[in-house]
C-alpha positions in Angstrom: 19.9 -5.8 13.1 19.1 -8.1 10.6 17.8 -11.8 11.8 21.1 -13.7 10.3 22.9 -11.4 12.5 21.5 -14.3 15.9 23.7 -17.1 14.3 26.5 -16.8 15.8 24.8 -17.0 19.0 23.7 -20.4 18.0 27.3 -21.4 18.3 27.5 -20.5 21.9 28.6 -23.2 24.5 26.5 -23.4 27.0 24.7 -22.9 29.2 23.2 -19.4 28.0 21.7 -16.7 29.0 19.6 -14.8 27.9 17.6 -11.9 30.1 14.8 -10.0 28.3 14.7 -6.5 30.9 11.5 -4.2 30.4 12.9 -1.0 31.5 10.0 2.3 32.2 11.1 5.9 32.7 9.0 5.7 35.3 10.0 7.8 39.3 10.3 5.1 40.8 12.1 2.9 37.3 15.6 3.1 38.8 14.5 1.5 42.3 12.7 -1.1 40.7 15.6 -1.7 38.0 18.2 -1.5 40.3 15.9 -4.6 42.3 15.6 -6.6 39.0 19.2 -6.8 38.2 19.8 -7.6 41.9 17.3 -10.5 41.6 18.2 -11.7 37.9 21.6 -12.0 39.2 21.1 -13.5 42.4 18.8 -16.5 40.3 21.5 -16.9 37.8 24.1 -18.0 40.9 21.6 -20.0 42.5 21.0 -21.4 38.4 24.4 -22.6 38.8 26.1 -19.9 35.7 29.8 -20.0 36.3 30.7 -16.8 38.3 32.5 -15.0 35.1 29.1 -15.3 32.8 27.2 -13.1 36.2 29.8 -11.0 36.5 29.8 -10.1 32.6 26.0 -9.1 32.9 27.1 -7.3 36.0 28.9 -5.4 34.3 26.7 -3.3 31.8 24.5 -3.1 34.5 23.0 0.2 34.2 19.7 1.3 36.3 19.7 4.8 35.7 19.1 6.9 31.7 17.0 3.9 30.3 14.8 4.6 28.1 11.6 2.8 27.7 11.2 -0.7 26.0 13.1 -4.1 26.8 17.2 -4.4 27.0 17.2 -8.1 25.2 20.7 -9.4 27.0 22.3 -13.2 25.6 25.4 -13.9 27.5 28.1 -16.8 27.8 31.2 -18.2 28.8 32.1 -15.3 30.7 31.0 -12.7 27.6 28.1 -10.6 26.8 27.2 -12.1 23.1 24.0 -9.5 22.2 23.1 -6.1 24.6 20.0 -4.5 22.6 17.2 -1.9 23.6 14.2 -2.2 21.9 11.8 0.3 22.1 8.3 -0.4 23.4 5.6 -2.3 23.0 7.3 -4.4 26.2 8.8 -8.3 25.6 7.8 -9.9 28.6 10.2 -10.3 31.4 11.8 -13.3 31.1 15.3 -15.0 32.2 16.3 -18.1 31.4 19.7 -20.8 31.2 19.1 -23.1 28.6 21.7 -24.6 26.6 20.7 -22.8 23.4 19.3 -18.8 23.7 15.8 -18.3 23.6 15.7 -15.5 21.0 12.1 -16.3 19.9 10.1 -12.6 21.5 13.4 -10.8 20.3 12.9 -12.4 16.6 9.5 -12.0 16.2 10.0 -8.2 17.9 12.4 -7.6 14.8 9.6 -9.4 12.4 7.3 -6.3 13.2 9.3 -4.1 12.2 11.2 -2.7 8.7 13.8 -0.1 8.2 12.3 2.6 6.4 13.9 6.2 5.2 11.2 8.3 5.8 12.2 11.6 3.1 10.7 15.3 3.7 10.6 17.4 1.0 9.7 20.4 -0.5 10.8 22.3 -3.9 14.3 23.7 -2.6 15.3 20.3 -0.4 15.0 17.6 2.0 15.1 15.9 5.3 16.4 12.3 4.5 16.6 10.2 7.5 17.5 6.6 8.1 15.8 4.5 11.1 17.2 0.5 11.8 14.4 -2.2 11.7 15.2 -2.3 15.8 13.5 1.2 15.6 15.1 3.8 18.3 17.5 6.9 17.3 18.2 6.8 12.9 21.3 5.7 11.9 22.2 8.5 9.3 20.2 12.5 9.1 21.1 14.5 6.1 19.3 17.9 5.6 20.1 19.6 2.3 19.3 22.2 0.3 18.9 21.2 -3.4 18.0 23.3 -5.2 19.1 26.3 -7.0 17.8 29.8 -8.0 14.9 30.3 -9.3 12.9 28.4 -6.9 9.1 30.1 -7.2 6.7 31.3 -9.9 5.5 35.0 -10.1 2.3 33.9 -11.2 2.1 36.6 -13.9 1.3 36.0 -17.7 4.0 37.0 -20.6 6.5 35.7 -22.6 8.9 36.4 -19.8 7.1 35.1 -17.6 6.8 31.9 -19.2 10.8 32.1 -19.2 10.4 32.2 -16.1 8.5 29.6 -15.2 10.0 26.8 -17.2 13.3 28.1 -15.1 11.8 27.1 -12.4 10.2 23.6 -13.3 13.8 23.1 -14.3 15.1 24.1 -10.9 12.4 21.9 -9.3 13.4 19.3 -11.3 17.2 19.8 -11.1 16.4 19.7 -7.0 14.6 16.2 -6.9 17.2 14.3 -8.9 20.0 16.0 -6.2 17.4 14.8 -3.5 17.0 11.5 -5.3 20.7 10.3 -5.2 20.5 11.9 -1.4 18.2 8.9 -0.7 19.9 6.7 -2.4 22.8 7.4 -0.7 21.5 7.3 3.3 18.8 4.3 2.2 22.6 2.2 1.5 22.9 2.4 5.2 19.8 0.7 6.3 18.6 -1.5 3.4 15.1 0.1 3.6 12.1 -2.1 3.4 9.9 0.7 2.8 10.7 4.9 1.9 8.6 7.3 3.1 7.7 10.9 2.0 6.1 13.8 3.3 5.9 17.4 2.5 4.9 19.4 -0.9 3.3 16.9 -3.4 5.0 18.4 -6.3 8.2 17.6 -5.1 7.3 14.2 -3.5 5.9 13.0 -7.7 9.3 15.0 -9.0 11.5 12.8 -6.2 9.5 9.1 -6.5 9.9 9.5 -10.5 13.9 10.3 -9.6 14.3 7.2 -7.9 16.2 3.8 -8.9 13.6 1.3 -9.3 14.1 -0.7 -5.7 13.0 2.3 -4.0 11.0 3.6 -6.7 8.6 0.3 -5.4 9.0 0.6 -1.9 8.0 4.2 -1.6 5.2 5.1 -0.2 3.2 9.2 0.8 2.0 10.1 3.9 0.1 13.8 3.8 0.7 16.5 5.7 4.3 17.6 7.2 6.8 19.2 6.0 10.5 19.8 6.8 11.8 18.9 9.8 15.6 19.0 11.3 14.7 15.7 13.3 11.6 14.6 11.9 9.3 14.3 14.8 6.7 16.0 13.8 4.0 13.8 16.0 1.5 13.4 13.3 3.9 12.3 10.0 5.9 10.3 12.6 2.3 8.4 13.7 1.9 8.3 9.8 4.7 7.3 9.1 4.7 3.9 11.3 1.0 3.8 10.1 3.4 2.9 6.7 5.6 1.1 8.1 3.0 -1.3 10.1 1.0 -2.3 6.6 4.3 -2.8 5.0 5.2 -5.9 7.2 1.3 -6.4 7.0 1.2 -6.6 4.1 4.3 -9.2 3.8 2.8 -11.6 6.8 0.0 -11.9 4.1 1.6 -12.4 1.2 4.0 -15.0 2.9 0.9 -17.1 4.4 -0.6 -17.1 0.9 2.0 -18.3 -0.4 2.6 -21.3 2.1 -1.2 -21.8 2.0 -1.1 -22.0 -2.6 2.0 -24.8 -2.1 0.5 -26.1 0.8 -2.4 -26.4 -1.5 -0.9 -28.6 -3.8 1.4 -30.6 -2.2 4.8 -29.6 -2.7 6.8 -27.0 -2.1 5.8 -26.1 1.5 5.8 -28.2 5.0 3.4 -28.1 7.3 3.9 -29.1 11.0 6.7 -29.9 13.1 7.7 -33.1 12.0 7.4 -31.8 8.2 9.5 -28.8 9.4 11.8 -30.6 10.8 12.7 -33.0 8.3 13.2 -29.9 5.7 15.7 -28.3 8.3 17.6 -31.4 8.3 18.0 -31.5 4.0 18.4 -27.6 4.6 15.3 -27.4 2.4 13.9 -24.2 4.1 14.0 -20.6 2.6 11.1 -19.3 5.0 10.3 -20.7 8.1 6.4 -19.8 9.5 5.9 -19.3 13.0 2.7 -18.2 15.5 5.2 -16.8 18.7 2.0 -17.1 20.4 1.4 -20.9 20.2 5.7 -21.6 21.3 5.6 -18.7 24.5 5.1 -21.7 27.0 6.0 -24.6 25.1 7.3 -27.3 27.2 8.1 -29.5 24.0 12.0 -29.7 23.3 13.6 -31.4 20.3 17.8 -33.4 20.6 20.0 -31.3 19.0 24.2 -31.7 17.6 26.7 -29.6 16.7 25.5 -29.2 13.1 22.4 -26.7 12.6 21.1 -29.5 10.8 21.3 -32.0 13.1 18.0 -32.4 14.7 15.4 -34.9 15.6 13.0 -35.8 18.6 14.1 -39.5 18.0 17.7 -39.6 19.6 18.3 -43.0 17.3 17.6 -40.7 14.6 20.0 -38.3 16.0 22.6 -41.6 16.3 21.9 -42.1 12.7 23.4 -38.6 11.8 26.4 -39.4 14.3 25.6 -37.3 17.0 27.9 -38.9 19.8 26.5 -36.6 22.5 23.2 -35.3 21.7 21.6 -32.2 24.2 18.3 -30.7 24.3 16.5 -27.9 24.1 13.5 -25.7 23.9 11.9 -27.5 20.4 11.4 -23.6 18.9 15.0 -22.6 20.5 16.6 -25.5 18.0 14.3 -25.3 15.0 15.4 -20.9 15.1 19.1 -22.1 15.0 18.7 -24.4 12.1 16.8 -22.2 10.2 19.3 -19.1 10.7 22.0 -21.4 10.3 20.9 -22.5 6.9 20.8 -18.8 6.0 16.8 -18.9 5.8 13.9 -15.9 6.5 12.1 -16.4 9.8 8.9 -14.7 9.4 6.7 -14.1 12.7 3.2 -14.5 12.1 0.6 -12.6 14.4 -2.2 -14.3 16.9 -4.7 -13.6 14.9 -3.2 -14.5 11.0 -5.6 -16.8 9.3 -4.1 -19.3 7.1 -1.7 -20.4 9.3 0.9 -23.8 9.3 -0.1 -26.4 11.7 1.2 -26.4 15.6 1.8 -23.0 14.5 5.2 -23.9 12.7 6.0 -24.3 8.6 8.4 -23.6 6.3 8.7 -22.6 2.4 11.2 -24.6 0.5 14.1 -24.2 -1.3 13.8 -27.7 -3.1 10.8 -30.2 -2.5 12.6 -33.9 -2.7 9.1 -35.3 -2.2 6.5 -35.8 -5.1 3.2 -33.8 -5.2 0.2 -35.0 -4.8 -2.1 -36.8 -6.8 -4.8 -34.3 -8.3 -8.3 -36.4 -6.7 -11.3 -37.1 -9.1 
């Protein structure tokens, strides 16, 4: 799932139920999960949620066979509109009924993940596995023998042996070309942020040189590993996870660097709650930068109208936008609605990130209508 796919959830007519339901595969998990479902549905009834929506949630109840992780549910108007199971680390349990869905924990979880492709290769072929950003099971898995005879050098000398070894090299190169084509095809399934190669060093080198430029740019290698049909070798899996996490961390540093630079020169960034709201009102935001820990327990609210750019703390400002019947919801939810509704990216930064925005909220802008601050001196 990509962030823009969450935008329609903000068009639901409230009240909207958002439920983060942790699941554990422990021996007593079925009993615990049954209790959690029963208590949650009862709580929704006590809070006045309509019977059709409660029934829709009850219809998707599962108390056995749930893997470890968190189930994320969004329901309104008698339908379940989002039902995703995300693997650990767990998202804290939460059940909310608000005018808008409470998606910050899910957005933060998605932001820490990257769609990626794993290539386990040797000089005779490859196993190629595509993983979505939400993790879990692969969405595409292909194993192929791509090399033609001969594939092994003799190690002996002489003119005939040299011709034979040249044929072997050509076979490896043709195999690498076929693997590169296969990787390109599989990558289209998930639009990977990173391609991770492991296996035979020579095969990896030949493959990298033959990948399309965008995949070359995102290609990293991890040591060890060979070809496994499911890519499940524990050590390689750990190194792949580390490579994907490192890529996400690099992107966070890059975004924060751009933000600090733009904020420092006084143009191209909005720093803090009020400037970000102003930028969202004008659909200026290219990338919203948010620190989830800052907003996890915040009780700040914001008014909003039917259009995603109609948001303000002051009701008089909303009246000036011709909002006749404004609603209020947690501030961060209104901000996320406006960002995703205007096709902005969202980057969730870690709690220990340096040079973050004021109030845990900032933005890189598509355009800046305000003049730059004059240089001092």
